FIKOLBA-212597 format. One record per residue (C-alpha): x, y, z; residue in three letters; chain. Coordinates in steps of 0.5 Angstrom, whole numbers. Layout:
N
atom px:X, py:Y, pz:Z, aa:Ala, ch:A
...
***
This chain:
214
atom px:-36, py:-24, pz:-75, aa:Met, ch:A
atom px:-35, py:-16, pz:-74, aa:Asp, ch:A
atom px:-29, py:-15, pz:-71, aa:Leu, ch:A
atom px:-29, py:-7, pz:-72, aa:Thr, ch:A
atom px:-26, py:-4, pz:-66, aa:Pro, ch:A
atom px:-31, py:1, pz:-62, aa:Gly, ch:A
atom px:-32, py:5, pz:-56, aa:Leu, ch:A
atom px:-37, py:3, pz:-50, aa:Arg, ch:A
atom px:-40, py:9, pz:-47, aa:Arg, ch:A
atom px:-43, py:8, pz:-40, aa:Val, ch:A
atom px:-48, py:13, pz:-38, aa:Pro, ch:A
atom px:-45, py:17, pz:-32, aa:Ala, ch:A
atom px:-48, py:15, pz:-25, aa:Ala, ch:A
atom px:-53, py:19, pz:-21, aa:Asp, ch:A
atom px:-49, py:21, pz:-15, aa:Leu, ch:A
atom px:-56, py:21, pz:-11, aa:Ala, ch:A
atom px:-57, py:13, pz:-13, aa:Asp, ch:A
atom px:-50, py:12, pz:-10, aa:Val, ch:A
atom px:-51, py:13, pz:-3, aa:Gly, ch:A
atom px:-46, py:12, pz:2, aa:Glu, ch:A
atom px:-44, py:8, pz:8, aa:Asp, ch:A
atom px:-47, py:12, pz:14, aa:Glu, ch:A
atom px:-43, py:9, pz:19, aa:Ala, ch:A
atom px:-37, py:10, pz:16, aa:Leu, ch:A
atom px:-38, py:17, pz:14, aa:Ala, ch:A
atom px:-40, py:18, pz:21, aa:Ala, ch:A
atom px:-33, py:15, pz:24, aa:Arg, ch:A
atom px:-29, py:19, pz:19, aa:Ile, ch:A
atom px:-33, py:26, pz:21, aa:Arg, ch:A
atom px:-32, py:24, pz:29, aa:Ala, ch:A
atom px:-24, py:23, pz:27, aa:Glu, ch:A
atom px:-24, py:29, pz:24, aa:Ile, ch:A
atom px:-27, py:33, pz:30, aa:Glu, ch:A
atom px:-23, py:29, pz:35, aa:Ala, ch:A
atom px:-16, py:30, pz:32, aa:Thr, ch:A
atom px:-17, py:36, pz:27, aa:Gly, ch:A
atom px:-16, py:36, pz:19, aa:Pro, ch:A
atom px:-15, py:29, pz:16, aa:Met, ch:A
atom px:-10, py:28, pz:11, aa:Thr, ch:A
atom px:-12, py:25, pz:4, aa:Phe, ch:A
atom px:-8, py:18, pz:5, aa:Ala, ch:A
atom px:-12, py:17, pz:12, aa:Arg, ch:A
atom px:-18, py:19, pz:8, aa:Phe, ch:A
atom px:-17, py:14, pz:3, aa:Met, ch:A
atom px:-14, py:8, pz:8, aa:Glu, ch:A
atom px:-21, py:9, pz:11, aa:Leu, ch:A
atom px:-25, py:9, pz:5, aa:Ala, ch:A
atom px:-22, py:3, pz:2, aa:Leu, ch:A
atom px:-20, py:-1, pz:7, aa:His, ch:A
atom px:-24, py:0, pz:14, aa:Asp, ch:A
atom px:-26, py:-7, pz:16, aa:Pro, ch:A
atom px:-33, py:-5, pz:17, aa:Asp, ch:A
atom px:-34, py:-1, pz:11, aa:Gly, ch:A
atom px:-28, py:0, pz:7, aa:Gly, ch:A
atom px:-30, py:-1, pz:-1, aa:Tyr, ch:A
atom px:-25, py:-7, pz:-1, aa:Tyr, ch:A
atom px:-28, py:-10, pz:5, aa:Arg, ch:A
atom px:-35, py:-11, pz:2, aa:Ser, ch:A
atom px:-38, py:-17, pz:1, aa:Glu, ch:A
atom px:-40, py:-15, pz:-6, aa:Glu, ch:A
atom px:-36, py:-16, pz:-12, aa:Ala, ch:A
atom px:-31, py:-10, pz:-13, aa:Arg, ch:A
atom px:-26, py:-10, pz:-19, aa:Pro, ch:A
atom px:-28, py:-16, pz:-24, aa:Gly, ch:A
atom px:-33, py:-17, pz:-29, aa:His, ch:A
atom px:-38, py:-17, pz:-24, aa:Ala, ch:A
atom px:-36, py:-11, pz:-20, aa:Gly, ch:A
atom px:-35, py:-4, pz:-21, aa:Asp, ch:A
atom px:-29, py:-3, pz:-26, aa:Phe, ch:A
atom px:-24, py:-7, pz:-29, aa:Leu, ch:A
atom px:-16, py:-7, pz:-28, aa:Thr, ch:A
atom px:-12, py:-8, pz:-34, aa:Ala, ch:A
atom px:-10, py:-15, pz:-32, aa:Pro, ch:A
atom px:-17, py:-17, pz:-31, aa:Glu, ch:A
atom px:-19, py:-14, pz:-38, aa:Ala, ch:A
atom px:-14, py:-19, pz:-42, aa:His, ch:A
atom px:-8, py:-23, pz:-40, aa:Pro, ch:A
atom px:-4, py:-20, pz:-45, aa:Ile, ch:A
atom px:-2, py:-15, pz:-40, aa:Phe, ch:A
atom px:1, py:-20, pz:-35, aa:Gly, ch:A
atom px:4, py:-24, pz:-41, aa:His, ch:A
atom px:8, py:-17, pz:-43, aa:Ala, ch:A
atom px:10, py:-16, pz:-35, aa:Val, ch:A
atom px:12, py:-24, pz:-36, aa:Ala, ch:A
atom px:17, py:-22, pz:-42, aa:Asn, ch:A
atom px:20, py:-16, pz:-38, aa:Gln, ch:A
atom px:21, py:-20, pz:-32, aa:Leu, ch:A
atom px:25, py:-25, pz:-36, aa:Thr, ch:A
atom px:29, py:-20, pz:-39, aa:Glu, ch:A
atom px:31, py:-17, pz:-32, aa:Ile, ch:A
atom px:32, py:-24, pz:-29, aa:Trp, ch:A
atom px:37, py:-25, pz:-35, aa:Gly, ch:A
atom px:41, py:-18, pz:-34, aa:Arg, ch:A
atom px:41, py:-20, pz:-26, aa:Leu, ch:A
atom px:45, py:-27, pz:-28, aa:Asp, ch:A
atom px:39, py:-31, pz:-27, aa:Arg, ch:A
atom px:38, py:-31, pz:-19, aa:Pro, ch:A
atom px:35, py:-37, pz:-16, aa:Asp, ch:A
atom px:30, py:-36, pz:-13, aa:Pro, ch:A
atom px:28, py:-29, pz:-16, aa:Phe, ch:A
atom px:22, py:-26, pz:-12, aa:Val, ch:A
atom px:17, py:-22, pz:-14, aa:Val, ch:A
atom px:12, py:-18, pz:-9, aa:His, ch:A
atom px:6, py:-16, pz:-12, aa:Glu, ch:A
atom px:2, py:-11, pz:-7, aa:His, ch:A
atom px:-5, py:-10, pz:-8, aa:Gly, ch:A
atom px:-6, py:-16, pz:-12, aa:Ala, ch:A
atom px:-14, py:-16, pz:-11, aa:Gly, ch:A
atom px:-16, py:-23, pz:-14, aa:Gly, ch:A
atom px:-9, py:-25, pz:-17, aa:Gly, ch:A
atom px:-11, py:-24, pz:-24, aa:Ala, ch:A
atom px:-4, py:-21, pz:-26, aa:Leu, ch:A
atom px:0, py:-26, pz:-22, aa:Ala, ch:A
atom px:-4, py:-32, pz:-26, aa:Glu, ch:A
atom px:-3, py:-28, pz:-33, aa:Ala, ch:A
atom px:5, py:-27, pz:-31, aa:Val, ch:A
atom px:6, py:-35, pz:-29, aa:Leu, ch:A
atom px:2, py:-37, pz:-35, aa:Arg, ch:A
atom px:6, py:-32, pz:-40, aa:Gly, ch:A
atom px:12, py:-35, pz:-37, aa:Leu, ch:A
atom px:10, py:-42, pz:-39, aa:Glu, ch:A
atom px:7, py:-40, pz:-46, aa:Arg, ch:A
atom px:14, py:-38, pz:-48, aa:Thr, ch:A
atom px:18, py:-43, pz:-44, aa:Arg, ch:A
atom px:22, py:-38, pz:-40, aa:Ser, ch:A
atom px:27, py:-41, pz:-35, aa:Gly, ch:A
atom px:24, py:-36, pz:-30, aa:Leu, ch:A
atom px:18, py:-41, pz:-29, aa:Ile, ch:A
atom px:23, py:-45, pz:-25, aa:Asp, ch:A
atom px:26, py:-39, pz:-21, aa:Ala, ch:A
atom px:21, py:-35, pz:-19, aa:Ile, ch:A
atom px:17, py:-34, pz:-13, aa:Arg, ch:A
atom px:11, py:-30, pz:-13, aa:Tyr, ch:A
atom px:9, py:-27, pz:-7, aa:Val, ch:A
atom px:2, py:-24, pz:-7, aa:Leu, ch:A
atom px:0, py:-18, pz:-2, aa:Arg, ch:A
atom px:-7, py:-15, pz:-1, aa:Gly, ch:A
atom px:-9, py:-9, pz:3, aa:Gly, ch:A
atom px:-10, py:-9, pz:11, aa:Ile, ch:A
atom px:-12, py:-16, pz:12, aa:Ala, ch:A
atom px:-15, py:-15, pz:19, aa:Trp, ch:A
atom px:-20, py:-21, pz:17, aa:Arg, ch:A
atom px:-13, py:-26, pz:16, aa:Ala, ch:A
atom px:-11, py:-25, pz:23, aa:Leu, ch:A
atom px:-8, py:-31, pz:26, aa:Pro, ch:A
atom px:-13, py:-35, pz:31, aa:His, ch:A
atom px:-9, py:-34, pz:37, aa:Glu, ch:A
atom px:-11, py:-27, pz:37, aa:Tyr, ch:A
atom px:-18, py:-24, pz:39, aa:Pro, ch:A
atom px:-23, py:-23, pz:34, aa:Pro, ch:A
atom px:-21, py:-18, pz:29, aa:Trp, ch:A
atom px:-26, py:-13, pz:30, aa:Gln, ch:A
atom px:-23, py:-12, pz:38, aa:Thr, ch:A
atom px:-16, py:-12, pz:35, aa:Val, ch:A
atom px:-18, py:-6, pz:30, aa:Tyr, ch:A
atom px:-22, py:-3, pz:36, aa:His, ch:A
atom px:-16, py:-2, pz:40, aa:Tyr, ch:A
atom px:-11, py:-1, pz:35, aa:Phe, ch:A
atom px:-15, py:5, pz:32, aa:Arg, ch:A
atom px:-16, py:8, pz:39, aa:Ala, ch:A
atom px:-9, py:7, pz:41, aa:Trp, ch:A
atom px:-7, py:11, pz:35, aa:Arg, ch:A
atom px:-11, py:16, pz:36, aa:Leu, ch:A
atom px:-10, py:17, pz:44, aa:Asp, ch:A
atom px:-2, py:17, pz:42, aa:Gly, ch:A
atom px:-1, py:10, pz:46, aa:Thr, ch:A
atom px:3, py:7, pz:40, aa:Trp, ch:A
atom px:8, py:13, pz:40, aa:Glu, ch:A
atom px:9, py:13, pz:48, aa:Arg, ch:A
atom px:10, py:6, pz:47, aa:Leu, ch:A
atom px:15, py:7, pz:42, aa:Asn, ch:A
atom px:19, py:12, pz:46, aa:Asp, ch:A
atom px:19, py:8, pz:52, aa:Glu, ch:A
atom px:22, py:2, pz:49, aa:Leu, ch:A
atom px:27, py:7, pz:45, aa:Arg, ch:A
atom px:29, py:9, pz:52, aa:Gln, ch:A
atom px:29, py:2, pz:55, aa:Leu, ch:A
atom px:34, py:0, pz:49, aa:Val, ch:A
atom px:39, py:6, pz:50, aa:Arg, ch:A
atom px:39, py:5, pz:58, aa:Glu, ch:A
atom px:41, py:-3, pz:57, aa:Arg, ch:A
atom px:46, py:-1, pz:52, aa:Gly, ch:A
atom px:49, py:3, pz:57, aa:Gly, ch:A
atom px:47, py:10, pz:54, aa:Arg, ch:A
atom px:43, py:16, pz:57, aa:Asn, ch:A
atom px:36, py:15, pz:56, aa:Ala, ch:A
atom px:35, py:21, pz:51, aa:Gln, ch:A
atom px:40, py:23, pz:46, aa:Pro, ch:A
atom px:45, py:28, pz:48, aa:Ser, ch:A
atom px:47, py:30, pz:41, aa:Ala, ch:A
atom px:45, py:30, pz:34, aa:Ala, ch:A
atom px:48, py:29, pz:27, aa:Ile, ch:A
atom px:46, py:33, pz:21, aa:Leu, ch:A
atom px:48, py:31, pz:14, aa:Asp, ch:A
atom px:51, py:38, pz:11, aa:Ser, ch:A
atom px:50, py:36, pz:4, aa:Gln, ch:A
atom px:42, py:35, pz:5, aa:Ser, ch:A
atom px:41, py:42, pz:8, aa:Ala, ch:A
atom px:39, py:46, pz:2, aa:Lys, ch:A
atom px:41, py:53, pz:2, aa:Thr, ch:A
atom px:40, py:57, pz:-5, aa:Thr, ch:A
atom px:40, py:55, pz:-12, aa:Glu, ch:A
atom px:46, py:60, pz:-13, aa:Lys, ch:A
atom px:53, py:58, pz:-11, aa:Gly, ch:A
atom px:59, py:61, pz:-8, aa:Gly, ch:A
atom px:59, py:66, pz:-3, aa:Arg, ch:A
atom px:51, py:67, pz:-4, aa:Ala, ch:A
atom px:50, py:59, pz:-1, aa:Ala, ch:A
atom px:54, py:60, pz:5, aa:Thr, ch:A
atom px:52, py:64, pz:12, aa:Thr, ch:A
atom px:57, py:67, pz:17, aa:Gly, ch:A
atom px:57, py:65, pz:24, aa:Pro, ch:A
atom px:52, py:67, pz:29, aa:Arg, ch:A
atom px:52, py:69, pz:36, aa:Asn, ch:A
***
């Protein structure tokens, strides 16, 4: 058996064949026209997690051997085993708390979690009995509890209220209500500024201070 390492070169994709989700692209353009320039974070939120057209919301395989790409945990479990060894060391340095909770955000199909747990079993680490491994995915609209309306309806109003400022107005009203019930004015009458976080100049001495202003 030839075990000589080598590189697998995949031809570059023809962007004309990739195409786009026309409905999602139209929603992105409409939001830009309605609210102005869009941040990169917001664009990626829609491109990846939009319930109707986001990359990770598709029924097609995305990450994984049958998908578009592989992440390190999916390529080989040795990555998860290395993480397991690191977690065991951290757990020991913290005097072995029980439970020891690990949160993995963007867990995908759970390949990393499986490799970590198998790595702990393989080394017979005592952490295997104390670890609580919590997987967290992306925007799980489809996972709403059954007592809610259909997720499409909930997302529609969530998005509409965010765009028209409803959420911000609700937050303001609730804040005022809480202040009034606590016997305070609805609006704050003073603000506190931490002077240590107010940066002036890199220079010290008199150059870093300013005199009183009229």
